[in-house]
C-alpha positions in Angstrom: 171.3 76.4 154.7 168.4 74.9 156.7 164.9 76.3 157.0 165.5 78.2 160.2 168.6 80.0 158.8 166.8 80.8 155.5 163.8 82.3 157.2 165.8 84.2 159.8 168.1 85.6 157.1 165.1 86.7 155.1 163.4 88.2 158.1 166.5 90.3 158.9 166.6 91.6 155.4 162.9 92.4 155.3 163.1 94.0 158.7 164.7 97.0 157.0 161.7 97.4 154.8 159.7 99.7 157.0 162.6 101.3 159.0 164.5 102.6 155.9 162.0 103.0 153.1 164.0 104.9 150.5 161.2 104.8 148.0 160.2 106.1 144.6 157.5 108.0 146.5 160.0 109.6 149.0 158.2 108.2 152.0 159.2 109.5 155.4 160.8 107.0 157.8 158.5 104.4 159.2 155.7 105.1 156.7 153.8 102.2 155.0 153.0 101.4 151.4 149.3 102.3 150.9 147.8 99.2 149.4 144.5 98.7 147.5 142.7 95.4 146.7 140.9 95.1 143.4 138.8 92.0 143.5 137.6 91.1 147.0 136.9 87.3 146.6 138.4 84.5 148.7 141.9 84.4 147.2 142.1 88.2 146.9 141.2 88.7 150.5 143.6 86.0 151.7 146.6 87.5 149.7 145.9 91.1 150.8 145.6 89.9 154.4 149.0 88.3 154.0 150.4 91.6 152.7 149.1 93.5 155.7 150.4 91.0 158.3 153.7 90.0 156.6 154.8 92.9 154.4 153.8 95.9 156.5 151.4 97.6 154.1 148.3 99.5 155.1 145.1 98.4 153.4 143.6 101.7 152.4 141.2 101.0 149.5 139.0 98.2 148.2 137.2 97.7 144.9 134.8 95.0 143.7 132.0 94.8 141.2 129.6 93.4 143.8 128.5 95.4 146.8 128.1 92.4 149.1 131.7 91.3 148.5 132.9 94.8 149.0 131.0 95.1 152.3 132.4 91.8 153.6 135.9 92.8 152.7 135.6 96.1 154.4 134.5 94.5 157.7 137.4 92.0 157.4 140.1 94.5 156.7 138.9 97.0 159.2 139.5 94.2 161.8 142.9 93.4 160.2 143.9 97.1 160.4 142.7 97.3 164.0 144.9 94.4 164.9 147.8 96.3 163.5 146.9 99.6 165.3 145.8 101.1 162.0 142.7 103.1 161.2 139.7 101.5 159.4 139.4 102.0 155.6 137.7 105.3 154.8 134.4 104.4 153.1 135.2 107.0 150.4 138.0 104.6 149.3 135.6 101.7 148.7 134.7 101.4 145.1 132.0 99.2 143.5 130.5 98.5 140.2 131.7 97.9 136.7 134.1 100.9 136.8 135.6 100.1 140.2 139.0 99.3 138.7 139.2 102.8 137.2 138.2 104.4 140.5 140.7 102.6 142.7 143.4 103.3 140.1 142.6 107.0 140.1 142.7 107.2 144.0 145.6 109.4 145.0 145.8 107.8 148.4 146.9 104.4 146.9 150.5 103.4 146.0 150.1 99.8 145.0 147.2 97.7 143.8 146.6 93.9 144.0 144.7 92.6 140.9 142.6 89.6 142.1 139.8 89.8 139.6 138.8 86.9 137.3 141.6 86.0 134.9 139.8 87.4 131.9 140.3 90.9 133.3 143.9 90.6 134.6 145.6 92.3 131.6 142.9 95.0 131.2 143.3 95.8 134.9 147.1 95.7 134.7 146.8 98.4 132.0 144.4 100.5 134.1 146.6 100.2 137.3 150.0 100.9 135.7 148.7 103.7 133.5 147.7 105.4 136.7 151.2 105.1 138.0 150.4 102.5 140.6 152.6 99.4 141.4 150.8 96.2 140.4 150.7 92.8 142.0 148.8 90.8 139.4 147.5 87.3 140.1 148.2 84.6 137.5 147.6 84.0 134.7 148.8 87.0 132.7 146.2 86.6 130.0 143.7 83.9 129.0 144.6 84.0 125.3 147.6 85.0 123.2 146.3 88.5 122.2 146.0 89.3 125.9 149.5 88.1 126.6 150.8 90.3 123.8 149.0 93.3 125.4 150.6 92.4 128.7 154.1 92.5 127.1 153.3 95.9 125.7 152.3 97.1 129.1 155.5 95.7 130.6 157.7 97.5 128.1 155.8 100.8 128.4 156.1 100.9 132.2 159.4 99.1 132.8 161.4 101.0 135.4 158.5 103.2 136.3 156.5 100.9 138.6 156.9 97.4 140.0 154.9 94.7 138.3 154.8 91.3 140.1 153.0 88.1 139.1 151.5 85.8 141.8 153.8 82.8 141.4 154.4 82.6 145.1 156.0 79.1 144.9 159.1 80.7 143.5 159.5 82.4 146.9 158.9 79.3 149.0 162.2 78.6 150.9 162.1 74.8 150.3 161.5 75.2 146.5 164.1 78.0 146.2 166.8 75.7 147.8 165.8 72.7 145.7 165.9 74.5 142.4 169.3 76.0 143.4 170.6 72.5 143.9 169.2 71.2 140.6 170.7 74.2 138.8 174.0 73.4 140.5 174.0 69.9 139.0 173.1 67.9 142.1 170.9 65.5 140.1 173.1 65.5 137.0 171.8 65.9 133.5 168.0 66.4 133.3 166.3 63.5 131.6 162.6 63.5 132.4 159.9 65.3 134.4 156.7 63.9 135.9 154.1 66.1 137.6 150.5 66.1 138.7 147.9 68.4 140.2 144.8 66.7 141.8 142.3 68.9 143.5 138.6 69.1 144.5 136.1 70.8 142.1 135.8 74.6 141.9 133.8 76.1 144.8 130.5 77.5 143.6 128.9 80.7 145.0 125.1 80.4 145.6 124.3 83.8 144.2 122.4 84.7 141.0 120.4 82.4 138.8 122.4 79.7 136.9 123.2 80.8 133.4 122.7 84.5 134.4 125.5 87.0 133.9 125.8 87.5 137.6 126.1 83.8 138.2 128.8 83.5 135.5 130.8 86.3 137.0 130.5 85.1 140.6 131.4 81.6 139.5 134.0 82.5 137.0 136.1 79.3 137.8 133.4 77.3 136.0 133.7 79.1 132.7 136.6 78.8 130.2 136.4 82.4 128.8 136.7 83.8 132.4 139.2 81.4 133.9 141.2 80.2 130.9 140.3 76.6 132.0 141.9 74.6 134.8 145.3 74.1 133.1 145.8 77.9 132.8 144.1 79.0 136.0 145.1 76.4 138.5 147.7 73.9 137.1 149.8 76.8 135.9 151.7 76.8 139.2 153.2 73.3 138.4 154.0 74.4 134.8 155.7 77.5 136.2 157.9 75.4 138.6 158.9 73.2 135.7 159.8 76.3 133.6 161.7 77.6 136.5 163.7 74.4 136.9 164.3 74.1 133.1 165.2 77.8 132.7 163.0 77.6 129.6 159.5 77.3 128.3 158.4 74.1 126.5 158.7 74.0 122.7 155.6 71.9 122.0 152.7 70.1 123.6 150.4 67.2 123.0 147.3 67.0 125.2 143.9 65.6 126.0 141.2 67.0 128.3 137.6 66.3 129.0 134.7 66.9 131.4 133.9 63.4 132.8 132.7 63.9 136.3 131.8 67.5 137.1 128.1 68.3 136.4 127.9 71.9 137.6 127.1 74.7 135.1 130.0 75.8 132.9 132.3 74.5 130.3 135.7 74.0 132.0 137.5 70.6 131.8 137.8 68.4 134.9 140.9 66.6 133.8 144.0 67.1 131.6 146.9 64.9 130.3 149.7 66.8 128.7 153.1 65.9 127.3 155.3 69.1 127.2 158.6 68.9 125.3 161.4 71.2 126.5 164.6 72.2 124.7 167.0 69.2 124.5 164.1 66.7 124.2 163.3 66.7 127.9 159.6 65.7 128.3 157.2 66.7 131.1 154.4 64.2 131.6 151.7 66.2 133.4 148.3 65.0 134.6 145.5 66.8 136.5 142.1 66.2 137.9 139.7 68.7 139.5 136.6 66.6 140.6 137.4 64.7 143.8 134.5 65.0 146.3 136.5 63.9 149.3 138.7 67.0 149.5 141.6 65.1 148.0 144.4 67.5 147.2 147.9 66.4 146.0 150.4 68.3 143.9 154.0 67.4 143.1 156.8 67.6 140.6 159.5 64.9 140.1 162.7 65.7 138.2 164.7 62.7 137.0 168.4 63.3 136.3 171.4 61.2 135.4 172.6 61.3 139.0 169.4 61.5 141.1 165.8 62.3 141.5 164.4 65.6 142.9 161.0 65.5 144.5 159.0 68.7 145.0 155.6 68.1 146.6 153.3 70.7 148.1 153.1 68.5 151.2 155.6 65.8 152.3 159.3 65.3 152.0 161.0 67.7 149.6 164.3 66.1 148.8 166.9 64.8 146.4 167.7 61.1 146.2 170.8 59.8 144.4 174.5 60.3 144.5 174.2 63.6 146.4 171.2 63.1 148.7 169.6 66.1 150.4 166.3 66.7 152.3 164.7 70.0 153.4 164.9 70.5 157.1 161.2 71.1 157.7 160.0 72.2 161.1 159.0 69.5 163.5 155.4 70.8 163.8 154.8 71.1 160.1 151.3 69.9 159.2 150.2 68.3 156.0 149.2 70.6 153.2 145.5 71.1 152.9 143.4 72.4 150.0 141.9 75.8 150.5 139.6 77.8 148.3 141.6 80.9 149.1 144.9 79.2 148.2 146.3 79.1 151.8 148.6 76.2 152.4 150.9 74.8 155.1 153.9 72.6 155.0 156.3 73.3 152.1 154.3 76.4 151.0 153.8 77.8 154.5 156.0 80.8 153.9 155.5 81.2 150.2 153.0 84.1 150.3 154.8 86.0 153.0 158.1 85.8 151.2 156.5 86.8 147.9 154.7 89.7 149.5 157.8 91.1 151.2 159.8 90.9 148.0 157.2 92.9 146.1 157.0 95.6 148.8 160.8 95.7 149.2 161.0 96.4 145.4 158.9 99.5 146.0 160.5 100.9 149.1 164.0 100.3 147.7 163.3 101.6 144.3 164.6 98.4 142.7 161.5 97.8 140.7 160.3 94.4 139.6 159.0 93.5 136.1 157.9 89.9 136.1 155.4 90.2 133.3 157.5 88.5 130.6 158.1 85.4 132.8 154.4 85.4 133.6 153.5 85.5 129.9 155.9 82.6 129.2 154.2 80.4 131.7 150.7 81.5 130.6 151.6 80.7 126.9 153.0 77.3 128.0 149.5 76.5 129.4 147.7 78.0 126.5 149.8 75.8 124.2 148.7 72.8 126.2 145.1 73.9 126.1 145.2 74.4 122.3 146.8 71.0 121.9 143.9 69.4 123.8 141.3 71.4 121.8 142.8 70.4 118.4 143.9 66.8 119.2 147.4 67.4 117.7 150.9 68.6 118.7 151.0 72.4 118.9 154.4 74.2 118.8 155.6 77.3 120.5 155.9 79.1 117.2 152.3 78.2 116.4 150.9 79.4 119.7 152.8 82.7 119.6 151.1 83.4 116.3 147.6 82.3 117.6 145.0 85.0 117.1 142.0 83.4 119.0 140.6 86.0 121.4 138.2 85.1 124.2 135.2 87.3 124.6 133.3 88.2 127.8 129.8 87.6 126.3 127.9 90.1 128.3 127.9 93.8 129.2 129.6 94.7 132.5 127.8 98.1 132.7 124.7 96.3 134.1 126.6 95.9 137.4 126.5 99.6 138.5 
């Protein structure tokens, strides 16, 4: 199946989504899922916009701790709604302050909520959203420490079969990657022997608000702080580790790693480079490297899977293919442009349709009543990265059994109630 067939087939299936919404809510024909955004930053806004344009939802509610971000988001989504012949967001459904998550979860006019807050809050907000009976689309990672991941699994068990719970690993929905992984699983590169992967990106984008070292600055620039982001391996590089887990149908059993802060001089304490050796069942090793400091907007991400019969290459941008005894190459569109780094996570080329496919799949799970529960898989990948982070911190090999028993809990370090 080439790209055109894949996308056309998916479009046909998703075309039923609005016309025949046999949903858990009993919607009338042609109704839309009422969608709320919790966390109105760059990525949150971009993903919710994709949901509106590609998955047929109506953005009806917004929530953010900062009033300026909330106001900017309302202006943006009022324009998005207008372009879709939908009404503007009622100002009574815009919630701000430290308790905005509780307010949007309690809103009776919302069916599903996207959690795009800083990673430290993901599991707390997943609890709030699902306890209110709302479907949850939670950005990765599912927890910044092991106690949070355990809480996430408890939430997943408690609400399984009651609401949909998706995790934002959109690469698993990108047509080129779906086809490549299918071919690997079908034996097209033979026995897996070795994996090499990398994630090179510019430094985190800083927001010029608040005094450096102030609580407001830390919260607005959460990417710079390990307790809020989980560090770059967990917050950003996690996409590559998730692809490798997907291909291997397993999580790694141990990790040895190094990390440091060599170039970046901004406030904060996150690393700007990682080197990790993950070992998977059967002794297959993943050699992973990452940098997050290039000042020339250099962005390059890829995985290479070495098998006994061939090599599978899975870059964000460029030829996605298998070389070997059974060669294959993704039939990309002629006008595909090179992938570019974007602060909001928007990409072209091999990931061009990833967000749209992921969004439609989540909404389809709601309108069909075939509810998703992706929390356990999200926790597996989060723990894989936490294991690598712990290995770098300790300077020794860390095993899966050891990381599962880890009790270190990150703390926020300030009181959110000041942001009323």
